[in-house]
N, C-alpha and C positions, 0 to 999 in steps of 0.2 A: 741063707747066705753063709758061705764058708768063713770061719773065723780066721782072718788073716793076721790077727795080732801076734799069734805065735810065730808066723813067718817073719814078721817085721822085727820082733824083739827077742829072738832066740840067737844067742851068740855064745862062743866059748868063754869069752870074758864076761863074768857076772857084773863087773864094774861098768863095762860098755853097755850092757843091758840096762843097768840102773840109770846111766846118763841119758840114754835114748828115752826111757820112760819118764825121766824128770823133764826132758825137753817137751815131750808130748803133754805131760800134766801141766807144765807151766803155761803152755799155749792155751789150754782149755781154761785155766784160771784167768788168764787175760781176757779170753772170750766171755767169761762170766762177768767180768767187770764191765765190758761193753754192753752186755745184756742189761745189767743194772742201770747203766747210763741211758739205755733206751727207755726203760720203764720210768726213770726219773724225768727224762726230757718230755715224755708224753704227759706225765703228771703235772708238769709246769703249764701245759695247755689247759688242763681241766681244773686244776686247783688254784691257779693264779697266785701261787705262793712264791714270792721272791726269795724266801729263806731256803728254798730248795737249791738255789744256785750255788750256795756255799758247799753243799755236799757234792754237787755235780763237779765243781772245780776240784775238789779233793779227789774224787774218783778219776778225773782226767789226769791228775798228777800221778796217780797209781798206774794208770794205763801207760803213761809215758815212761815211768820207771820200769814197768814190765817189758816194754819194747826194748829198752837199753839192756836189761838183764838177758832177754832172749837172744838179742844180737850177740852178746858176749858168749852165751852158751853155744850158739851156732858156730861162731868163729873158733872157739876152743875145740869143739868136736871135729871140725874139719882139719885143723892143724894137728891135733894129737892123734886122731883115729883114722884119718884119711878114709872115710866111709865109701863103700862101693854099693852098686845096685840099689836095692830097695832102701837100704840105710841112707844112702846119699839122697835119694828122692825124698825121704822123710825130712832130712835136714833142710833141703832146698825148699820143700813145700812150706815148712814152718817159717823159714825166712821170708817167704812171700806173704803168707797169711798174716804174719805180724804187722806188715805194712798196712794191709787192708783193715785190720782191727784198729790200729792207731788212727787211721784216717776216718774210720767210721765213728770213733770216739770224738774226734774233732767236729764232725758234722753234727753229732748229737748235742754237743755243748752249744753249738750255734743254734740248734733247734730250741734249746731251753732258754737261751738269752732272748731270742726273737719272740718266743711265746710270751714271756713276761711283758715285753713291750707291746704285744699285739692284742692279747686277750685280757678281758676283765669281766667282772660279774655282769655288767650291763651290755657288753658288746661281744658277741661270740660268733660273728660271721666268719666263715672259713673253718670253723671248728669241725664240722662234719667231714670236710675234705681231709683235714689233718689226721683225724682219728681213723678214717678209713685207710689211708695209705700207711699210717703208723702201725696199725694192726697187721697189715699185709707184710710190711718190712720186718716187723718184730718176729713174725713167724718164720720168715726167710732166714733171718740171722740165727735163730734158735736151731732150725733144721740144718743149716750149714755146719754149725758147730757139732751137732749130733752126728752128721755124716762123717765129719773128721774123726770124732771119738770112736765111731763104730767101723770106720773105713767102708761106709755104705755108699756104693756107687749109685744104686737105684735112687736113694734119697737125694743124693747130690744132683742127679739128672732132673728130678722133679722140680728143683729150685729154678731151673731155666724157664719152665712154664710159668712159675710164680712171678718171675721177673717180667715176663711179657704182660702179665696181668697188672703188675705195678705200673708199668709204662702206660697202660691204658688208663688206669686210675689217675696217674699224674697228668696226662693230657686232658682228661675230663675235668680235673680240678682247675687247671689253667684256664680252660674255657669258661667255667663257672665264675671264677674270680675275676677274669677280664670283663665279663658281662656286668658283674656287680660294680666294678670300678668305672665302667662307662656310664652306668645308670646314676651313680652318685660320685662325681669327681672329688668331693670333699674327703673321701676315704682312700684316696690313692696311696697315701703313705702306709696306712694299715694293710691295705691289700697287697702292696709290694712286699711287706714283711711276711705275710702269709705265703705268698708265692715263694719266697726264699726258704721258708720252713718246709714246704712240700718238696721243693727242689733238694734240700739237704736230706730229707728222708728218702727220696728216690735214689740219691747217691749212696746211702747206706745199703739200699737194696742191691745196687751195683757191686758194692764191696762183698756182700753176702754171696752174690753170684760168682765173684772171683774165687772166693773160698771153695765153693762147690767145684769149680774147675780144677783147683789144686788138689782136691780130694781124688778126682779122676786121674790126674797125673800121678799122684802118690801110689794109687793102687795098680794102674795099668801102664804107667810110663808114657801116656799119650797127652800131648798138649792140645786141648780142644779150644783154646782161646781164638785161634785163627783157622777155622776149618778149611778155608780155601787154600791156605798155604800148606797145612798139615793134612795130607790125604789119608792118613791112617784112620781106621774106624774101630770102634769097640767091638770086641768079640763076645 
């Protein structure tokens, strides 16, 4: 793959170069926080440790602070630099990805809290479903951020197939959990919590897919979110 970073970050103004690189680096740092949140949320499922919630809430505050900081950086760059072409696409892509990362963080905080309520050492039904979809979504999130860091369209496109697999896993989990609930109505409350957990994880996968779409927009200038509306195709 051609290294597009030189094209995106080569400018007459070294100060502008630095500002764009800082924007890119700040986004990846925020993404790293969300990845940490993913690992901690899944650890709540397996370790049944309510003490993890404290660190998860702290990381959530850092994610929210990163969102505010990146919003400020985007606004400042647009006002002062009036970027054009690929530079503008970078700024716009970052502004979109920030929203998805923040919302993914919210979903993962929800996963952690519901996991503490739902799982304990003696009762682990639903754990298999949560771990399976959690592993799939965690890989999607990591690869989406890698695709952004490398401007790797091929890797971004691979995430769409992964999202379809997550959807299948999600539907399978719902069927399994519904069967368990029907067989033993006493567990309806717990099962509903687990359903909300897998739903939240599925939503994180959707946010990772959105990030992949913005990577394609960043590199090619093509909006692939609504293919029936946008008739352009990748070359």
